[in-house]
N, C-alpha and C positions, 0 to 999 in steps of 0.2 A: 600435571603441576599444582603447586602449593596457591593459597589464597593471594599472596601479594603478586605472584607471577600471573596469576588469572587476572587480577585487577588491572595489572600492568599493560597485558596483553589486550584486553578490551579498550582501555583507554587509547591506546596506540591506534587500534583498528577505527574508532570511532573519532578521531582527532580531528577531522576536518567538519564535523557535524555543526551546522550554523556557524561556522568559524567566522568571528568578527561581530557576532549577532548576540552572542551568549558567551559566558564565562566558558573557557577551555575545559575539555573533557580531560579530567584528572584522575588519577586513583583513588583520590578522597571522594570524590563526585562519584564513583562508581560504588564503592563501599558504602557510602551514606545511602545510596539506593537500595542495595543489596541488604543491607541491616536491618531494614524494615519487614525481612519475612522471618519465619522461627529460624531458630539457630540451625537444627538440624537439615534444613534445607538450603541453607545459603551457599555452601560450597556446590552443591549440585547445580543449584541456578547458575553459578558463575561459570562452571565449567561448561554448561550447556549454552549459555548467552556466548561465551568465548566461540564455540561450535558455530551457533547460528549465524552469529555475525561475521564471521570468518568466511562464510558461504554465500550470505545475502546481503549484506550491507553495501550498499553502491556509493561508493566515496566519488569524489569528483573526478578522479583521475579514470576510473572505470567508466563512469557516465561520458568522459570525453572520448574514450577509446572506441566504446558503443557508436556513439554519432557520428565519429568520423567513418567508422566502417559503413555506416548507413549512407553518407554523404559521398564516399568512393565506390558505392555498388555499381557494378555494371548490371544488374539485374534491372536496377530503378533507371540509372541514368546513361547507360551503354559504356561505352569503352572512352567516351570523351566528357566526363560527368562537368568540367569547367566550361564546356559549351552548352551544355543541355539544362544544369541547375537553374540559370536565370530565368529559364522558360518555365519552370515550376512555381507553383504559388504555395508558399509557407503559410498555412493558416493561423490565424490568430483570432480565434473566435470564442475562446474559454468564456463560460458564464460566471465561472468563480474562481478565485483561487490566483495565484501568480505562477504555477508550475510551467506553463505554456510559454508565459513570456521569458519567464528564465531560461527555459530550455531553447527557445528561439534565439536569445542573446548567445547561448552557449554555441550553438549552430553556426550562427554568423561568424563569432571569433574563429570557429574551425575553417570555413568556406574563405574567410580573409587569409587565414594563415596557410591554408593549403592550396587555394587557387587565385588569391587576390581578388575576390569577387564578394559580394554582398548579397544576401537573401531576402532583403529588404525591399528591392525595386520591384515596382506593381508591373503586371503583365497582363494585358487584355484577354488574350488567348492562350491561357497555360496548357501545356501539354499534360500536366497533372498536379496533383494535389498532395501535400506532406501535412499531415495532422501529428503533432508531437505531445506527448504527455508523459507525467512518471509513471503512472501506474493505471490499469485498468482493473477494478474492482467487481462491482455488479455490472458494470458496462453502461449504466445510465447516464452517465456524465459525457461520454463520448455519444452515445445516440443522440441525446436531445440538444447537443452542439451541433452535429452534423445535420439534424434534422432540420433545425432553425435556418441554417446557412444553405440547404441543399438547392434552392430555387437559384442561387448565383452560381452553380456549377456548369461548366461546358459540357454537354453530352460527349459519349464516346471517349471520356479520360478515365483514369484511374485516381481513386483515392487511397493513399497509403498510410495506416494508421500505424504509427510506431511509437513503442512504449517500452522504458526501462522494464517494468514488470507486468504480467497480465495474470489474472486468475480466469481459468477455465470455465469456472461457471457463467461469467460474465461473457465470454467469447460465445459460449453455447446459445444463451438467451438474447441478450441485445445486439450482437453482431450477427451470428449467423441466421437466427430467426427473425430479426426486426429491421437491422440496419441495410443487410445485403440485398432483401428484397425491395426496400424502399429505394435504393440506390439503383436496383436494376430498372425499376419503374422509369428512371430520367436517363437509362442508358449510360449509367455509371458502373465501374467495377469498384470492387474494395479488397485490399490486400493489406494484410497485419505483417509487423515485425517487433521482435521484443528480444530482450537482454535476458531477463528473467522469466521463468515460467513456473506457476504454481498450480498444481491439480488440486482442485477443490470440488471436482464435478461429481458429488455422491452418485446420480443416476448413470453416469457413464462408466464409472471406472471404482470398483468396490476396493481395489488391491492399494491403492494410493490416496493418501488425503493430505495436503501440505499445506495446512492451516491448524492453528491450536483448537481444540475441540475435545473438553474435557470428559472423562467417563464420570459415571455417577457419583455423586457425594451426597450422603444421608446425615453426616453430623455437624453441619454448620448452619445455624440458624439463619444468618444472612443470605446465604445460597438456596436455603429452602424458601425463604421469602420471595426472592426474586423470581425462582422457579413458580411459585403460587402466582406471582403477577404475570409471567408469560402464559401460564395456563388459564388464566382469567380473560386475559385480552385475546387470547387465540380462540377461546369458546365465544366471544362478542364477534368475532370476524368469522366464527365458522371455518378456521383453517387448523392446520396439523403443526404445530410447532415444532422447531428443531433444538431438542433440548440436551440431551445426553449423548455421548458419542457411542455407537453399537460396538459389542466386544469384537465383532468381525473385521472393523474397521480401523486403521487399514491392515490389510493381511501382510501387506510388504511397507517398512520403515524407511522412507526417504527423506523426511524433513529433519527428525531428530536423529542423534547419535544410536540411540536403543529405544524400544518400545518401552522398557521399564523406566527411563530417565523422562520419556514423554508424559507418562502418567503422572510423576511427582511435579514436573514442573506445571503442566497444566491445572493440575489441581492446586497448586500453590496460588498461580495467576487467577485462578477463578474465585478462590477464596478473598484474597486481597481484593479483587475487582468487584466483588459484591460488597466488600465493605465500601470500598470507593463510591459505589452506586447509593449507598445508604446516606452519603454526606449531604447532597443537595437537598433543600427543603422541596423543590419543583424538578425532578429529573425530566430531562428531555426524554420521550419514549423511545427513541434511538439509542439512548446512551446504555451501553450492555457490559457486564463485567469484562467479556474478551473482545470489546471492540465494538464501535458504533455499528449497528445494522437495522434496516428500516424494517425487515422482515421479523417475527416473533422468534426471538432463539436468546441464547445466552451470549450472542456476539459473533461477530465476522471472523475474529482470530487471524489476521494477517501478520505476517512477519517482515512486511515490505517497508524499508527503512533507506533513505537516503542522506547524502551530505546536506542537502535542502532542508528537509523537514521528515517527520513520521507521519503517516496516516493515522486519521481517529479509528480507521478499522484495525487497527492493532490493538492489543489487549491494555486496558487503562492503566494497569500498572507501569507499562514503558513510559506513558507520556503525560498522564493527568496530574494536575496539581501544581502549584507554585507555593513555595514556603516564605515567598517575600509578602505574602499577604498578613495582615493579622490573625493572631491565633484564633480569633472568633469565626474567621472564613473558613469555608470547606476546603478551597485549596490548600490551606496551610496544614491539611493533615496528611498530605501524601507528598513524596520527595519525587519526582520523575527522573529517570534515567536520559531521557530525549526529552527536553522542554519542548512544547510544539508551539508553533505558529500557525494561528488560527486563519482560515480561509474566508475570505469574504466575497459575497456576491457584487458582480459587477453591474449588476441591474436591479 
């Protein structure tokens, strides 16, 4: 496809992103974003974003379809979901953000439409529990949400963790190693369901890596400066940082269209992300070029985006910035493709 066709295709794919909250996603909007990259990278970035978004962007219709599938599941609710769903408690226990509340509203709309019942009625002795959220990244959010609530759970029941997306590394650590043993001590079982899966567990699988993680870059001063900071912080903490992607990883490309294109896009996103991290006077420690991450690295590198919002674990070039700010403000220095709604703590 040529440039105009790519712009139109991307704008169409993301047309319901924060619809009604921000200006519509237009070809001019997409073009303004991509024009911030070097000229020889722009067409490649557009083509690959078109490819990635066609696979991974979760529109409202996709979210509705998946949650409908969950709410009609015989595995969870048996052959008569309309009779069993009122005996389940849909948890509203998220400590920050509005993703759980938004998805619960969507689930309630579906059960009302499908069965004429609401999920909002309290039930003193639930048969099971449903925890809905948009995505599992590190796994810490769901773990601490459930840990804080767990004393209220009825023993010998099941907690179903349902996500629009999940990253394998979070499942491996916070779910398998921490949450499941914690629940078992209360005679509870934990099961998970998801719409999209991202395999980013290096220790488990060297073949596949489904996040953005750039190979080594030598000729960019801002990247070099950020790497220096990561190394210095790692030395203070006595940890080994995850900096550049090894040549062997991944052996099989399942995220990008080709390994060569992966290298180009990741390099471009890292360079511009390092520029973005240089803008604030007091950068948050977890703000990293390829997305927010607590661990010492160049960033998480997720590509999880829904009609509701984009995660801050995604590369900064996709969501950071706001050109409505005065020219003196750091936000004005970058125009985002996906203007992000910031999550606020509820306590």
